[in-house]
C-alpha angles and dihedrals in degrees: 000000000000092000092059090045092049092047091049091051094044092049092050092049094047095047096043106033117011092065084072095065104037128238094346113149115219124213119217091240095044118113113250091202098048091044090054091238096122130027129186094283089048089054088058093050089049093051090051091051092049092048093047098039099043099029094242137149109219115201118216090242086064095053093096134121093254088067102032112027102089136030087244093051093046093050093049089047091052091048093050093045090051093050092049091049090050091049094052 
């Protein structure tokens, strides 16, 4: 499942943010904030995408770089959130 999650996240980022910085390639472990790919408004767009696409409710306390700063971190966060939702 994580490959489909990773692909959806990567596609969203590429389509909505990478066009702003040209042909830059983004590694899955590269910081979106440090690379200038996503700013605070972009984080909100990303959260909206994650909630809509993966049927999540993301709490304000979870909107932190550890969860949303790399493709790897976002993928892991979505997977954890889905597991917690299934267990509830």
